[in-house]
N, C-alpha and C positions, 0 to 999 in steps of 0.2 A: 464368705462364710465365717473366716476367723473374725473378722471385724464384727459381724452380727453377734457372735458369741461374746466377744470382748464387751460389746455396748451392753448385753444383756447381764453380764457378770457384774458390770459397774452399776447398772440399775438395781440388781439384787443386793448389792453391798450397801447402797444408799438406803434401800428399804429396811434392811436388817439394822441400820443404825438409827431408824425412826425418822429419817429425812424424807418424809413423803412430800414436802415442799422444799426445794433445794436451789442454790445459785450455782452458776458455772464454776465459781471459785471453790464451792463446796464439793462439787462433781470433780474438779481437778485434784483437790486434795485426796479424796477417796481413790482416785485413780492410782496414785502412788502407793497407796495401802495395799492394792491388789497387783502391783508391778505392771501397771498399765501407763503408757505414755501419756502425760497429761496434754500434750499437743494433739492427742486424738479425739480429746473430749468433744469438742465443738462438732466434729464430723459425727461422732457417736451420737450425741444428742439430736442432731439433724435427722439421722436414720430412725432413731427411737420416736421422734415426733411424727414422722411420716408414717411409721408403723403403728401409731396409736398407742404406744406404750407410755409416752408422756405427754402433757399438755403444757404449751408455752404460755405462761400467764403474763409475761411481760419481757422485756429484753432482759436476758440473763438469769431469769427465774423460771423453773418449772415445777410442775406437779406430777407425781407418779400416778399413773392410770392403771397400773397392774399391781400384783403382788398385795392384794388385800382391798378395803374399801378405799374409795376416792377421799382426799382431804376433805374436812368439813368446811362448809361455805364461809364460816366465820375466820377460819385460817387463810382461806384463799383471799378474802377481803384484805386482810392484814398484809398479805404478801403483794396484793396489787397496788395499794398506796400506803405509804409509811412516812409519818405515823397516820393511824386512823383507829376509830373506834366503833364498834357496832352501836347503833343508836335508833332512835325514833321508833318507828312500828315495830322493827325487828327486836328491838330492845324490849319494847312493851310486851311482845310475845314471849321473849324469855323470862321476864319478871312475872308472867302470868297476869298482866292486867288488861288483857285484851282477849276475847273470845273469837277473834278473827285470825286468820293465818295469812300473813302478808306475801305477795306474789314476787316480792323483790327483797334484797339485802341492802338495808339501809346503813350507812355508816357515815360519821362525821370525821373531817380532816381540816387541818390548818392550812393545808397546801392548797394551790389554786387549781383545783380541778372539779368539775361538776359534770362531765360527760358520762352518762350511764353505759355501763360496760357488760356485754353479754358474754357468758363463759360456762361451758359445762350446763347448758339449758338454763343457767340462773342470770337474772338480771342484778348487777351491782350498781347501786346508786350512791355515789359520793357527795356528800353535803359540805361545802366549805363554811367554816366558822372563823371568826376572829380568834387570834392566837389566845388572847385573854379569856375567851369563852370555850377553850378546850381544856376542860377539867371535868371533875365529878366521874372519873374513870377507875374501873376495877379490873383486875385480871382474873380470867376464868381459865379452866381447862375444857377443851372440847376434842374428844378422840385423841387423847395423849398430847394435845397440842395447845400451846398458850394462845389467847386472844383477848383483846381489850373490848370492854363494853361500858356504856354509860350505866352508872348505878341508878337506883330506882328514882332518886330524887332528880337526877340531871335529866333522866328520861322523860319524866312528867314536865319538866320545865321547857325542855326541847319541843315538847308537844304544844306547849303555849307559844312558843316563838314561831313555829311553821308546822301547824296541824295538817297542812296538806301532805306532809310525808308521814302522817299517822293515820291515814283513812280520811278523817276529817275532824272537825273540833267537837262534834258529838262524841266521837270515839275517845277523844282526849279526856272530855268530862267524865264519860264512863269509866276510864282508866283511874281518874282520882277517886271515884267511889269504890271501885274494887281494891283499891290500894290503901284506903282510908286508914286502916289499923297497922299498916305497915311503915307509913310515912314517918321519917324522923323530922319533925316539925322544925327543930333549930337548924338542922342541916339545910332543909329545903329554903328556909328564909335566908340563910347566910348566902346560898348560891343565887337566890333571886337578886339579892341587892348587887351581885357582880354583873348582872345582866342589864337589859333596857329596862327602864322605868315602867314601860307598858306591861312588860312580863311580869314584874313584881306586883302591879295593881291587879292585874288578872288573878295571880296566885292568891293575893289577899282576899278578893271576892269569893274565890272557890274555897279557901280555907275557912272563911267566915260562914259560908252556907254549909259546911261540914261540921259546924261547931266548935272551931278551935277558939279558946278564949282570947279575948280581945289584948290582954296583956302580952301575949306571944305575937299578935299581929301589929303591935304599935310601931315598930321599924318600917312596916309596909306602908302603914298609914300615913306616917310622917313624910314620906317621900314627896317632894313638891312636884306637881304637874301643871304646866301652863295651860293644857287643854285636855278634853276628854279622849280617851283612846277606845278603839273598838274592843270588845270582848272577844269577839272571833276576829283575829286579824285577817282571816282570808273571806270574811263575810262582807256584806253591804253596809253602807253607813246608814243606819236606821236604828229605831228602838228607843226606849226610855233611857233617861239620863240617870246614873247611880252617882249622888252627889258625894257619898261617903268615900267611894273608891275611885271617883272621877273617870267612870267607865260608862261608855255607850253600849247597853244591853242589846247587842243585835242578833240574839238567838232566840 
């Protein structure tokens, strides 16, 4: 009974500190503050997990399931894989450029992980990207916790890279239309030039169709392409050839 009370006191102390997601090391530090033996922390966390008071996110990291609302899914994603940033369809929803609600939490990471994880009835899908493509990220606050998310421009470009993580390519095209007046043209072009040439060409065709002046599009136009690329990277090889942008319009 005494051990159970000690564990609950530790949990309450962590919650009062705002640590709704915490590591074993943080729990050990908190134990000292309430005159509890740090050596008992692992056992206490084991009992708290079995009792449904905490959820184990991964080895050495837990989320409090009591004393207030559960941690936001974005914060859980950050704790599951570090570094990572909310991206693709989830970021589209956050930026209000889709009318659909994704049934997964999508995030990019430069780390080698791609296995979907199911936790608290939520599926987390981590998409590995090259280290040099891990940019265009901003910090936001969700339920008093920090989270990383791709900004509007990088979110749109990620859709042109892997539309299968954004619903489909038609959803990405619709997102561009919804974001038309919010896109920072210079920024999105600078970002595109850091990615694959095919992504830059797709962006150029879309911005051209949205009425962006050609003087802004010149850096994209000048990119050399040895062959035509598909407009929808997930679609079939068919459709008319766009000589200006070196794109096979397969939509």
